[in-house]
FIKOLZA-1660 file (N, C-alpha, C; in steps of 0.1 Angstrom, whole numbers, plus 5000, padded with zeros to 4 digits):
% residues 235
   i   px   py   pz ch aa at
   1 4831 1606 5810  A  X  N
   1 4819 1598 5805  A  X CA
   1 4816 1587 5815  A  X  C
   2 4803 1586 5818  A  X  N
   2 4798 1576 5828  A  X CA
   2 4789 1567 5820  A  X  C
   3 4792 1554 5820  A  X  N
   3 4784 1544 5814  A  X CA
   3 4778 1535 5825  A  X  C
   4 4764 1536 5827  A  X  N
   4 4758 1529 5838  A  X CA
   4 4754 1515 5834  A  X  C
   5 4757 1506 5843  A  X  N
   5 4753 1492 5842  A  X CA
   5 4741 1489 5851  A  X  C
   6 4729 1490 5847  A  X  N
   6 4718 1489 5856  A  X CA
   6 4717 1475 5863  A  X  C
   7 4712 1475 5875  A  X  N
   7 4711 1463 5883  A  X CA
   7 4703 1453 5876  A  X  C
   8 4692 1457 5870  A  X  N
   8 4683 1447 5864  A  X CA
   8 4688 1441 5851  A  X  C
   9 4699 1446 5845  A  X  N
   9 4705 1441 5833  A  X CA
   9 4716 1431 5836  A  X  C
  10 4719 1429 5849  A  X  N
  10 4730 1420 5852  A  X CA
  10 4726 1405 5849  A  X  C
  11 4735 1397 5847  A  X  N
  11 4732 1382 5846  A  X CA
  11 4726 1378 5860  A  X  C
  12 4716 1369 5860  A  X  N
  12 4710 1364 5872  A  X CA
  12 4707 1349 5871  A  X  C
  13 4711 1342 5882  A  X  N
  13 4707 1328 5883  A  X CA
  13 4703 1325 5898  A  X  C
  14 4692 1318 5899  A  X  N
  14 4688 1313 5912  A  X CA
  14 4689 1298 5913  A  X  C
  15 4700 1294 5920  A  X  N
  15 4703 1279 5921  A  X CA
  15 4696 1273 5933  A  X  C
  16 4688 1280 5940  A  X  N
  16 4682 1275 5952  A  X CA
  16 4690 1278 5964  A  X  C
  17 4702 1272 5965  A  X  N
  17 4711 1275 5977  A  X CA
  17 4718 1288 5974  A  X  C
  18 4718 1293 5962  A  X  N
  18 4726 1305 5958  A  X CA
  18 4718 1313 5949  A  X  C
  19 4716 1326 5952  A  X  N
  19 4710 1336 5943  A  X CA
  19 4721 1346 5939  A  X  C
  20 4724 1346 5926  A  X  N
  20 4736 1354 5922  A  X CA
  20 4733 1363 5911  A  X  C
  21 4740 1375 5911  A  X  N
  21 4739 1385 5901  A  X CA
  21 4753 1387 5896  A  X  C
  22 4755 1387 5882  A  X  N
  22 4768 1389 5876  A  X CA
  22 4769 1403 5869  A  X  C
  23 4777 1412 5873  A  X  N
  23 4779 1424 5866  A  X CA
  23 4786 1422 5853  A  X  C
  24 4796 1413 5853  A  X  N
  24 4803 1409 5841  A  X CA
  24 4801 1395 5838  A  X  C
  25 4805 1391 5825  A  X  N
  25 4803 1377 5821  A  X CA
  25 4810 1368 5831  A  X  C
  26 4803 1357 5834  A  X  N
  26 4808 1347 5844  A  X CA
  26 4801 1334 5843  A  X  C
  27 4808 1323 5843  A  X  N
  27 4803 1310 5842  A  X CA
  27 4794 1308 5830  A  X  C
  28 4781 1305 5832  A  X  N
  28 4771 1303 5821  A  X CA
  28 4766 1316 5816  A  X  C
  29 4769 1327 5822  A  X  N
  29 4764 1340 5817  A  X CA
  29 4775 1347 5809  A  X  C
  30 4771 1350 5796  A  X  N
  30 4781 1357 5787  A  X CA
  30 4774 1368 5780  A  X  C
  31 4780 1380 5781  A  X  N
  31 4776 1392 5774  A  X CA
  31 4788 1398 5768  A  X  C
  32 4790 1398 5755  A  X  N
  32 4802 1404 5749  A  X CA
  32 4804 1418 5752  A  X  C
  33 4794 1426 5756  A  X  N
  33 4795 1440 5759  A  X CA
  33 4800 1442 5774  A  X  C
  34 4799 1431 5782  A  X  N
  34 4803 1433 5796  A  X CA
  34 4811 1420 5800  A  X  C
  35 4823 1420 5796  A  X  N
  35 4832 1409 5800  A  X CA
  35 4842 1414 5811  A  X  C
  36 4845 1426 5812  A  X  N
  36 4853 1432 5822  A  X CA
  36 4854 1447 5820  A  X  C
  37 4860 1454 5830  A  X  N
  37 4862 1468 5829  A  X CA
  37 4877 1471 5833  A  X  C
  38 4885 1474 5824  A  X  N
  38 4899 1475 5826  A  X CA
  38 4904 1463 5834  A  X  C
  39 4910 1464 5845  A  X  N
  39 4915 1452 5852  A  X CA
  39 4905 1445 5861  A  X  C
  40 4893 1450 5861  A  X  N
  40 4882 1445 5870  A  X CA
  40 4875 1434 5862  A  X  C
  41 4876 1421 5866  A  X  N
  41 4870 1410 5858  A  X CA
  41 4857 1405 5863  A  X  C
  42 4854 1405 5876  A  X  N
  42 4842 1399 5882  A  X CA
  42 4837 1408 5893  A  X  C
  43 4824 1411 5893  A  X  N
  43 4817 1415 5905  A  X CA
  43 4804 1407 5906  A  X  C
  44 4804 1397 5915  A  X  N
  44 4792 1389 5917  A  X CA
  44 4786 1392 5930  A  X  C
  45 4773 1395 5930  A  X  N
  45 4766 1397 5943  A  X CA
  45 4758 1384 5946  A  X  C
  46 4763 1378 5957  A  X  N
  46 4758 1364 5960  A  X CA
  46 4750 1364 5973  A  X  C
  47 4739 1357 5974  A  X  N
  47 4732 1354 5986  A  X CA
  47 4732 1339 5988  A  X  C
  48 4738 1334 5999  A  X  N
  48 4739 1320 6001  A  X CA
  48 4729 1316 6012  A  X  C
  49 4721 1306 6009  A  X  N
  49 4711 1302 6019  A  X CA
  49 4718 1295 6031  A  X  C
  50 4711 1294 6042  A  X  N
  50 4717 1287 6054  A  X CA
  50 4720 1272 6050  A  X  C
  51 4732 1268 6054  A  X  N
  51 4736 1254 6051  A  X CA
  51 4742 1253 6037  A  X  C
  52 4742 1263 6029  A  X  N
  52 4747 1262 6015  A  X CA
  52 4761 1267 6014  A  X  C
  53 4767 1265 6003  A  X  N
  53 4781 1270 6001  A  X CA
  53 4787 1265 5988  A  X  C
  54 4799 1270 5986  A  X  N
  54 4807 1266 5974  A  X CA
  54 4817 1255 5978  A  X  C
  55 4815 1243 5972  A  X  N
  55 4824 1232 5975  A  X CA
  55 4838 1235 5970  A  X  C
  56 4848 1227 5974  A  X  N
  56 4862 1229 5970  A  X CA
  56 4863 1230 5955  A  X  C
  57 4870 1241 5951  A  X  N
  57 4871 1244 5936  A  X CA
  57 4884 1251 5934  A  X  C
  58 4890 1251 5922  A  X  N
  58 4903 1258 5920  A  X CA
  58 4902 1272 5914  A  X  C
  59 4913 1279 5916  A  X  N
  59 4915 1292 5910  A  X CA
  59 4930 1293 5907  A  X  C
  60 4933 1302 5897  A  X  N
  60 4947 1305 5894  A  X CA
  60 4948 1319 5888  A  X  C
  61 4959 1326 5890  A  X  N
  61 4962 1338 5884  A  X CA
  61 4951 1349 5884  A  X  C
  62 4946 1351 5896  A  X  N
  62 4935 1361 5898  A  X CA
  62 4936 1366 5913  A  X  C
  63 4934 1379 5914  A  X  N
  63 4933 1385 5928  A  X CA
  63 4918 1385 5931  A  X  C
  64 4914 1377 5942  A  X  N
  64 4900 1375 5946  A  X CA
  64 4898 1382 5959  A  X  C
  65 4888 1392 5958  A  X  N
  65 4885 1400 5970  A  X CA
  65 4870 1396 5974  A  X  C
  66 4868 1393 5987  A  X  N
  66 4855 1390 5992  A  X CA
  66 4851 1400 6002  A  X  C
  67 4839 1406 6000  A  X  N
  67 4834 1417 6008  A  X CA
  67 4820 1413 6014  A  X  C
  68 4820 1410 6027  A  X  N
  68 4808 1405 6033  A  X CA
  68 4799 1416 6037  A  X  C
  69 4786 1414 6034  A  X  N
  69 4775 1424 6037  A  X CA
  69 4766 1419 6049  A  X  C
  70 4764 1406 6050  A  X  N
  70 4755 1400 6060  A  X CA
  70 4760 1386 6062  A  X  C
  71 4759 1381 6075  A  X  N
  71 4761 1367 6078  A  X CA
  71 4776 1364 6080  A  X  C
  72 4779 1352 6081  A  X  N
  72 4793 1347 6083  A  X CA
  72 4796 1336 6073  A  X  C
  73 4807 1338 6066  A  X  N
  73 4811 1328 6056  A  X CA
  73 4824 1321 6060  A  X  C
  74 4824 1308 6061  A  X  N
  74 4835 1300 6065  A  X CA
  74 4844 1297 6053  A  X  C
  75 4857 1300 6054  A  X  N
  75 4867 1298 6043  A  X CA
  75 4877 1287 6047  A  X  C
  76 4880 1278 6037  A  X  N
  76 4891 1269 6039  A  X CA
  76 4898 1268 6025  A  X  C
  77 4912 1267 6026  A  X  N
  77 4919 1266 6013  A  X CA
  77 4931 1257 6014  A  X  C
  78 4937 1254 6003  A  X  N
  78 4948 1245 6002  A  X CA
  78 4961 1251 6008  A  X  C
  79 4961 1263 6011  A  X  N
  79 4973 1269 6018  A  X CA
  79 4973 1267 6033  A  X  C
  80 4962 1260 6038  A  X  N
  80 4960 1258 6052  A  X CA
  80 4953 1268 6059  A  X  C
  81 4947 1278 6052  A  X  N
  81 4939 1289 6059  A  X CA
  81 4925 1284 6062  A  X  C
  82 4921 1287 6074  A  X  N
  82 4907 1285 6078  A  X CA
  82 4903 1297 6086  A  X  C
  83 4892 1303 6081  A  X  N
  83 4888 1316 6087  A  X CA
  83 4873 1317 6085  A  X  C
  84 4867 1327 6092  A  X  N
  84 4853 1331 6091  A  X CA
  84 4853 1346 6088  A  X  C
  85 4846 1349 6077  A  X  N
  85 4845 1363 6073  A  X CA
  85 4831 1369 6076  A  X  C
  86 4831 1380 6082  A  X  N
  86 4818 1386 6087  A  X CA
  86 4818 1401 6082  A  X  C
  87 4806 1407 6083  A  X  N
  87 4805 1421 6078  A  X CA
  87 4816 1430 6084  A  X  C
  88 4822 1438 6075  A  X  N
  88 4833 1447 6078  A  X CA
  88 4846 1441 6074  A  X  C
  89 4847 1428 6072  A  X  N
  89 4859 1421 6068  A  X CA
  89 4861 1422 6053  A  X  C
  90 4873 1423 6049  A  X  N
  90 4877 1422 6035  A  X CA
  90 4888 1411 6034  A  X  C
  91 4885 1401 6026  A  X  N
  91 4894 1390 6024  A  X CA
  91 4900 1391 6010  A  X  C
  92 4914 1389 6010  A  X  N
  92 4921 1389 5997  A  X CA
  92 4928 1376 5995  A  X  C
  93 4925 1369 5984  A  X  N
  93 4932 1357 5981  A  X CA
  93 4939 1358 5967  A  X  C
  94 4952 1357 5967  A  X  N
  94 4959 1357 5954  A  X CA
  94 4961 1343 5950  A  X  C
  95 4954 1339 5939  A  X  N
  95 4954 1325 5935  A  X CA
  95 4967 1321 5928  A  X  C
  96 4974 1330 5921  A  X  N
  96 4987 1327 5916  A  X CA
  96 4988 1314 5908  A  X  C
  97 4998 1306 5912  A  X  N
  97 5000 1293 5905  A  X CA
  97 4989 1283 5907  A  X  C
  98 4980 1286 5916  A  X  N
  98 4969 1277 5918  A  X CA
  98 4965 1275 5933  A  X  C
  99 4953 1275 5936  A  X  N
  99 4948 1273 5949  A  X CA
  99 4934 1266 5949  A  X  C
 100 4931 1258 5959  A  X  N
 100 4918 1252 5960  A  X CA
 100 4912 1258 5973  A  X  C
 101 4899 1261 5972  A  X  N
 101 4892 1267 5984  A  X CA
 101 4877 1263 5984  A  X  C
 102 4871 1265 5996  A  X  N
 102 4857 1263 5997  A  X CA
 102 4852 1274 6006  A  X  C
 103 4839 1277 6004  A  X  N
 103 4832 1288 6012  A  X CA
 103 4818 1283 6016  A  X  C
 104 4815 1283 6029  A  X  N
 104 4802 1278 6033  A  X CA
 104 4795 1287 6043  A  X  C
 105 4782 1287 6043  A  X  N
 105 4774 1293 6053  A  X CA
 105 4769 1282 6062  A  X  C
 106 4775 1281 6074  A  X  N
 106 4772 1271 6083  A  X CA
 106 4760 1274 6092  A  X  C
 107 4755 1286 6091  A  X  N
 107 4743 1290 6099  A  X CA
 107 4731 1282 6095  A  X  C
 108 4722 1279 6104  A  X  N
 108 4710 1272 6101  A  X CA
 108 4698 1282 6098  A  X  C
 109 4700 1295 6101  A  X  N
 109 4689 1304 6099  A  X CA
 109 4692 1317 6094  A  X  C
 110 4705 1320 6091  A  X  N
 110 4709 1333 6086  A  X CA
 110 4715 1332 6072  A  X  C
 111 4711 1341 6063  A  X  N
 111 4717 1342 6050  A  X CA
 111 4731 1348 6050  A  X  C
 112 4739 1345 6040  A  X  N
 112 4752 1352 6038  A  X CA
 112 4750 1360 6025  A  X  C
 113 4753 1373 6026  A  X  N
 113 4752 1382 6014  A  X CA
 113 4766 1388 6012  A  X  C
 114 4771 1387 6000  A  X  N
 114 4785 1391 5998  A  X CA
 114 4787 1396 5984  A  X  C
 115 4798 1403 5982  A  X  N
 115 4803 1406 5969  A  X CA
 115 4816 1398 5967  A  X  C
 116 4817 1391 5956  A  X  N
 116 4830 1385 5952  A  X CA
 116 4835 1392 5940  A  X  C
 117 4848 1396 5941  A  X  N
 117 4854 1405 5932  A  X CA
 117 4867 1398 5927  A  X  C
 118 4868 1398 5914  A  X  N
 118 4881 1393 5908  A  X CA
 118 4888 1405 5900  A  X  C
 119 4901 1406 5902  A  X  N
 119 4909 1416 5896  A  X CA
 119 4921 1409 5889  A  X  C
 120 4923 1412 5877  A  X  N
 120 4935 1406 5870  A  X CA
 120 4948 1410 5877  A  X  C
 121 4957 1401 5880  A  X  N
 121 4970 1405 5886  A  X CA
 121 4979 1411 5875  A  X  C
 122 4989 1418 5880  A  X  N
 122 4998 1424 5871  A  X CA
 122 5009 1414 5866  A  X  C
 123 5010 1403 5873  A  X  N
 123 5020 1393 5870  A  X CA
 123 5014 1379 5872  A  X  C
 124 5016 1370 5863  A  X  N
 124 5011 1357 5864  A  X CA
 124 5021 1348 5872  A  X  C
 125 5016 1337 5877  A  X  N
 125 5026 1327 5883  A  X CA
 125 5030 1331 5897  A  X  C
 126 5023 1340 5904  A  X  N
 126 5027 1344 5918  A  X CA
 126 5025 1332 5927  A  X  C
 127 5032 1333 5939  A  X  N
 127 5029 1323 5949  A  X CA
 127 5016 1326 5956  A  X  C
 128 5007 1316 5957  A  X  N
 128 4994 1319 5963  A  X CA
 128 4995 1325 5978  A  X  C
 129 4986 1334 5981  A  X  N
 129 4987 1340 5994  A  X CA
 129 4973 1345 5999  A  X  C
 130 4972 1348 6012  A  X  N
 130 4959 1351 6018  A  X CA
 130 4961 1362 6028  A  X  C
 131 4950 1371 6028  A  X  N
 131 4950 1382 6038  A  X CA
 131 4936 1385 6041  A  X  C
 132 4934 1389 6054  A  X  N
 132 4920 1393 6058  A  X CA
 132 4921 1404 6069  A  X  C
 133 4914 1415 6067  A  X  N
 133 4914 1426 6076  A  X CA
 133 4900 1431 6078  A  X  C
 134 4898 1438 6090  A  X  N
 134 4885 1443 6093  A  X CA
 134 4885 1458 6092  A  X  C
 135 4874 1463 6086  A  X  N
 135 4873 1478 6084  A  X CA
 135 4859 1482 6089  A  X  C
 136 4858 1486 6102  A  X  N
 136 4845 1489 6108  A  X CA
 136 4837 1500 6100  A  X  C
 137 4824 1499 6101  A  X  N
 137 4816 1508 6093  A  X CA
 137 4818 1523 6096  A  X  C
 138 4822 1526 6109  A  X  N
 138 4824 1539 6113  A  X CA
 138 4836 1546 6105  A  X  C
 139 4845 1537 6101  A  X  N
 139 4857 1542 6094  A  X CA
 139 4853 1546 6079  A  X  C
 140 4842 1541 6074  A  X  N
 140 4838 1544 6061  A  X CA
 140 4827 1555 6060  A  X  C
 141 4823 1560 6071  A  X  N
 141 4812 1569 6072  A  X CA
 141 4816 1583 6066  A  X  C
 142 4809 1586 6055  A  X  N
 142 4811 1599 6048  A  X CA
 142 4825 1602 6044  A  X  C
 143 4832 1591 6040  A  X  N
 143 4845 1592 6034  A  X CA
 143 4848 1580 6026  A  X  C
 144 4858 1581 6018  A  X  N
 144 4863 1569 6010  A  X CA
 144 4874 1563 6018  A  X  C
 145 4872 1550 6022  A  X  N
 145 4882 1543 6029  A  X CA
 145 4889 1533 6020  A  X  C
 146 4902 1534 6019  A  X  N
 146 4910 1525 6011  A  X CA
 146 4910 1511 6018  A  X  C
 147 4905 1501 6011  A  X  N
 147 4905 1487 6017  A  X CA
 147 4914 1478 6009  A  X  C
 148 4918 1481 5997  A  X  N
 148 4927 1472 5990  A  X CA
 148 4936 1481 5980  A  X  C
 149 4948 1477 5980  A  X  N
 149 4958 1485 5972  A  X CA
 149 4970 1477 5969  A  X  C
 150 4978 1481 5959  A  X  N
 150 4990 1473 5956  A  X CA
 150 5002 1475 5966  A  X  C
 151 5001 1485 5975  A  X  N
 151 5012 1488 5984  A  X CA
 151 5007 1488 5999  A  X  C
 152 4996 1483 6002  A  X  N
 152 4991 1482 6015  A  X CA
 152 4989 1495 6022  A  X  C
 153 4987 1506 6014  A  X  N
 153 4985 1519 6019  A  X CA
 153 4974 1520 6030  A  X  C
 154 4976 1528 6040  A  X  N
 154 4966 1531 6050  A  X CA
 154 4960 1518 6056  A  X  C
 155 4968 1507 6057  A  X  N
 155 4963 1495 6063  A  X CA
 155 4954 1486 6055  A  X  C
 156 4954 1489 6042  A  X  N
 156 4945 1481 6033  A  X CA
 156 4952 1468 6030  A  X  C
 157 4943 1458 6025  A  X  N
 157 4949 1445 6021  A  X CA
 157 4957 1448 6008  A  X  C
 158 4966 1439 6006  A  X  N
 158 4975 1440 5994  A  X CA
 158 4970 1432 5982  A  X  C
 159 4968 1438 5971  A  X  N
 159 4965 1431 5959  A  X CA
 159 4976 1433 5949  A  X  C
 160 4979 1423 5941  A  X  N
 160 4990 1423 5932  A  X CA
 160 4985 1429 5918  A  X  C
 161 4980 1441 5919  A  X  N
 161 4974 1447 5907  A  X CA
 161 4974 1462 5909  A  X  C
 162 4975 1469 5898  A  X  N
 162 4975 1484 5898  A  X CA
 162 4961 1489 5900  A  X  C
 163 4955 1486 5911  A  X  N
 163 4941 1490 5914  A  X CA
 163 4940 1494 5929  A  X  C
 164 4931 1503 5931  A  X  N
 164 4928 1507 5945  A  X CA
 164 4913 1506 5947  A  X  C
 165 4909 1500 5958  A  X  N
 165 4895 1498 5961  A  X CA
 165 4891 1505 5974  A  X  C
 166 4881 1513 5973  A  X  N
 166 4876 1521 5984  A  X CA
 166 4862 1517 5988  A  X  C
 167 4859 1517 6001  A  X  N
 167 4846 1515 6006  A  X CA
 167 4840 1527 6012  A  X  C
 168 4827 1530 6011  A  X  N
 168 4821 1542 6017  A  X CA
 168 4807 1539 6021  A  X  C
 169 4803 1546 6032  A  X  N
 169 4789 1547 6037  A  X CA
 169 4786 1562 6037  A  X  C
 170 4777 1566 6028  A  X  N
 170 4773 1580 6027  A  X CA
 170 4759 1583 6033  A  X  C
 171 4759 1592 6042  A  X  N
 171 4746 1597 6047  A  X CA
 171 4739 1606 6036  A  X  C
 172 4726 1607 6037  A  X  N
 172 4719 1615 6027  A  X CA
 172 4724 1629 6027  A  X  C
 173 4727 1634 6015  A  X  N
 173 4732 1648 6014  A  X CA
 173 4747 1650 6016  A  X  C
 174 4754 1639 6021  A  X  N
 174 4768 1640 6023  A  X CA
 174 4775 1637 6010  A  X  C
 175 4787 1643 6008  A  X  N
 175 4794 1641 5996  A  X CA
 175 4809 1637 5998  A  X  C
 176 4815 1630 5989  A  X  N
 176 4829 1627 5989  A  X CA
 176 4834 1630 5974  A  X  C
 177 4847 1632 5973  A  X  N
 177 4853 1634 5960  A  X CA
 177 4865 1625 5958  A  X  C
 178 4867 1621 5945  A  X  N
 178 4879 1613 5942  A  X CA
 178 4884 1618 5929  A  X  C
 179 4898 1620 5929  A  X  N
 179 4904 1625 5917  A  X CA
 179 4912 1613 5910  A  X  C
 180 4909 1612 5897  A  X  N
 180 4916 1601 5889  A  X CA
 180 4928 1607 5883  A  X  C
 181 4939 1600 5884  A  X  N
 181 4951 1604 5877  A  X CA
 181 4950 1602 5862  A  X  C
 182 4958 1609 5854  A  X  N
 182 4957 1608 5839  A  X CA
 182 4958 1594 5834  A  X  C
 183 4949 1590 5826  A  X  N
 183 4949 1576 5820  A  X CA
 183 4942 1566 5828  A  X  C
 184 4937 1569 5840  A  X  N
 184 4930 1559 5848  A  X CA
 184 4915 1560 5847  A  X  C
 185 4908 1550 5850  A  X  N
 185 4894 1549 5850  A  X CA
 185 4889 1544 5863  A  X  C
 186 4875 1545 5865  A  X  N
 186 4869 1541 5877  A  X CA
 186 4857 1533 5875  A  X  C
 187 4854 1524 5884  A  X  N
 187 4841 1517 5884  A  X CA
 187 4835 1519 5898  A  X  C
 188 4822 1522 5898  A  X  N
 188 4815 1524 5911  A  X CA
 188 4804 1513 5911  A  X  C
 189 4803 1506 5923  A  X  N
 189 4793 1496 5924  A  X CA
 189 4785 1499 5937  A  X  C
 190 4772 1501 5935  A  X  N
 190 4763 1505 5946  A  X CA
 190 4758 1493 5953  A  X  C
 191 4760 1492 5966  A  X  N
 191 4756 1480 5974  A  X CA
 191 4742 1482 5980  A  X  C
 192 4739 1494 5985  A  X  N
 192 4726 1497 5991  A  X CA
 192 4724 1512 5990  A  X  C
 193 4711 1516 5991  A  X  N
 193 4707 1530 5990  A  X CA
 193 4708 1535 5976  A  X  C
 194 4712 1548 5975  A  X  N
 194 4713 1554 5962  A  X CA
 194 4723 1566 5963  A  X  C
 195 4731 1568 5952  A  X  N
 195 4741 1579 5952  A  X CA
 195 4739 1586 5938  A  X  C
 196 4745 1598 5938  A  X  N
 196 4746 1606 5926  A  X CA
 196 4761 1608 5923  A  X  C
 197 4765 1604 5911  A  X  N
 197 4779 1605 5906  A  X CA
 197 4780 1615 5895  A  X  C
 198 4786 1626 5897  A  X  N
 198 4787 1637 5886  A  X CA
 198 4774 1639 5879  A  X  C
 199 4763 1639 5887  A  X  N
 199 4750 1642 5882  A  X CA
 199 4742 1630 5878  A  X  C
 200 4748 1618 5878  A  X  N
 200 4741 1606 5874  A  X CA
 200 4737 1598 5886  A  X  C
 201 4724 1594 5887  A  X  N
 201 4719 1587 5898  A  X CA
 201 4721 1572 5897  A  X  C
 202 4726 1565 5907  A  X  N
 202 4727 1551 5908  A  X CA
 202 4721 1545 5920  A  X  C
 203 4713 1534 5918  A  X  N
 203 4706 1528 5929  A  X CA
 203 4713 1514 5933  A  X  C
 204 4708 1508 5943  A  X  N
 204 4714 1495 5947  A  X CA
 204 4715 1485 5936  A  X  C
 205 4727 1479 5934  A  X  N
 205 4729 1469 5924  A  X CA
 205 4735 1475 5911  A  X  C
 206 4733 1488 5909  A  X  N
 206 4738 1495 5897  A  X CA
 206 4753 1496 5898  A  X  C
 207 4759 1496 5887  A  X  N
 207 4774 1499 5885  A  X CA
 207 4776 1509 5875  A  X  C
 208 4788 1515 5874  A  X  N
 208 4791 1525 5864  A  X CA
 208 4806 1525 5861  A  X  C
 209 4809 1525 5848  A  X  N
 209 4822 1526 5844  A  X CA
 209 4825 1541 5840  A  X  C
 210 4836 1546 5845  A  X  N
 210 4839 1560 5843  A  X CA
 210 4852 1562 5836  A  X  C
 211 4852 1569 5825  A  X  N
 211 4864 1572 5817  A  X CA
 211 4864 1587 5814  A  X  C
 212 4876 1593 5814  A  X  N
 212 4878 1607 5810  A  X CA
 212 4872 1617 5819  A  X  C
 213 4868 1614 5831  A  X  N
 213 4863 1623 5841  A  X CA
 213 4874 1624 5851  A  X  C
 214 4881 1635 5853  A  X  N
 214 4892 1636 5862  A  X CA
 214 4887 1636 5877  A  X  C
 215 4876 1643 5880  A  X  N
 215 4871 1644 5893  A  X CA
 215 4857 1638 5895  A  X  C
 216 4856 1629 5904  A  X  N
 216 4843 1623 5907  A  X CA
 216 4837 1629 5920  A  X  C
 217 4825 1634 5919  A  X  N
 217 4818 1640 5930  A  X CA
 217 4806 1631 5933  A  X  C
 218 4806 1625 5945  A  X  N
 218 4796 1614 5948  A  X CA
 218 4788 1619 5960  A  X  C
 219 4775 1619 5959  A  X  N
 219 4766 1624 5970  A  X CA
 219 4756 1613 5974  A  X  C
 220 4754 1611 5987  A  X  N
 220 4744 1602 5991  A  X CA
 220 4730 1606 5988  A  X  C
 221 4722 1598 5982  A  X  N
 221 4708 1602 5979  A  X CA
 221 4697 1592 5984  A  X  C
 222 4701 1584 5994  A  X  N
 222 4691 1575 5999  A  X CA
 222 4681 1583 6008  A  X  C
 223 4668 1580 6007  A  X  N
 223 4658 1586 6015  A  X CA
 223 4656 1579 6028  A  X  C
 224 4662 1567 6029  A  X  N
 224 4660 1559 6041  A  X CA
 224 4672 1558 6050  A  X  C
 225 4683 1565 6047  A  X  N
 225 4695 1564 6055  A  X CA
 225 4708 1564 6047  A  X  C
 226 4717 1555 6051  A  X  N
 226 4730 1555 6044  A  X CA
 226 4730 1548 6031  A  X  C
 227 4740 1551 6023  A  X  N
 227 4742 1544 6010  A  X CA
 227 4756 1539 6010  A  X  C
 228 4757 1526 6007  A  X  N
 228 4770 1519 6007  A  X CA
 228 4774 1516 5992  A  X  C
 229 4787 1519 5990  A  X  N
 229 4792 1516 5976  A  X CA
 229 4807 1513 5977  A  X  C
 230 4812 1507 5966  A  X  N
 230 4827 1505 5964  A  X CA
 230 4831 1513 5952  A  X  C
 231 4843 1519 5953  A  X  N
 231 4849 1526 5942  A  X CA
 231 4862 1519 5938  A  X  C
 232 4864 1516 5925  A  X  N
 232 4876 1510 5920  A  X CA
 232 4884 1520 5912  A  X  C
 233 4896 1523 5915  A  X  N
 233 4905 1532 5907  A  X CA
 233 4914 1523 5900  A  X  C
 234 4913 1523 5886  A  X  N
 234 4919 1512 5878  A  X CA
 234 4929 1518 5868  A  X  C
 235 4940 1511 5866  A  X  N
 235 4949 1515 5855  A  X CA
 235 4943 1512 5841  A  X  C
% end
C-alpha cells in the first residue's frame, strides 16, 4: 500500500530569511495525521536566503541528517565541530544527551536549499557525535546509493537507528528496485523531477509512505532530465 503525501499539503511557512516546508508536524505546524512515519520524525525542505541562518539552538536524543541541494551551509556546534556542507555532502549529527549548534548561509548572493531529516534513535542518552561525507552525483546515477545506515555499510554515515537511507538520481525511463524485508516499511521523498513507484506517480516535493509492498519498482519520469529522491528503509 502506498499513501502519497502531496507536496502542496505540507506545512509551509515563509519567514523571509527562511522558506520552509514540513512533511511532518514540526514547530508551529501540527497535523495529527502526519506526525511521523515509523522512525522518521522530520523532513523539512528549507531554502535559506543569503546572509540568513539558524542561530545557536539545542537538540537532544535525535539523529539529524542534513542533505544539501544548493549552496553552502556553515555549521558550528558545542562539540567543537566547524564545517561547511555543500551539494553531495551528507551530514549526520547524533544529538544524544544534548548538543548546541548553528547553521548559516554566509553567501551574499546564493541561496542554500536543503533537506533536514530527523530520525528517532534506537537508544536515548547517547554521547553526541558528528560525521560528514561526500557522495558525488555520479555515484547516485541510475542506482540506489546507501548514504546512511546503522552499520556504516558501503561507506555510508552511521546513524544510531534501524534505518537505511538511499539517494538516487534517475534518468527518464531508467529504473531501480528495492526489496523490503518482512515487517519493514519505506518512505520516498522526491527532491526534483518526477518518479513512478509501483505505478504511482510522484513529483517534486511529494512523499509516500509504503507498507506491505515487498518490492519497490521506481522509474524516472521527468521530461526535463534527471529525477532526484531519497528512499528510507525503516523498521
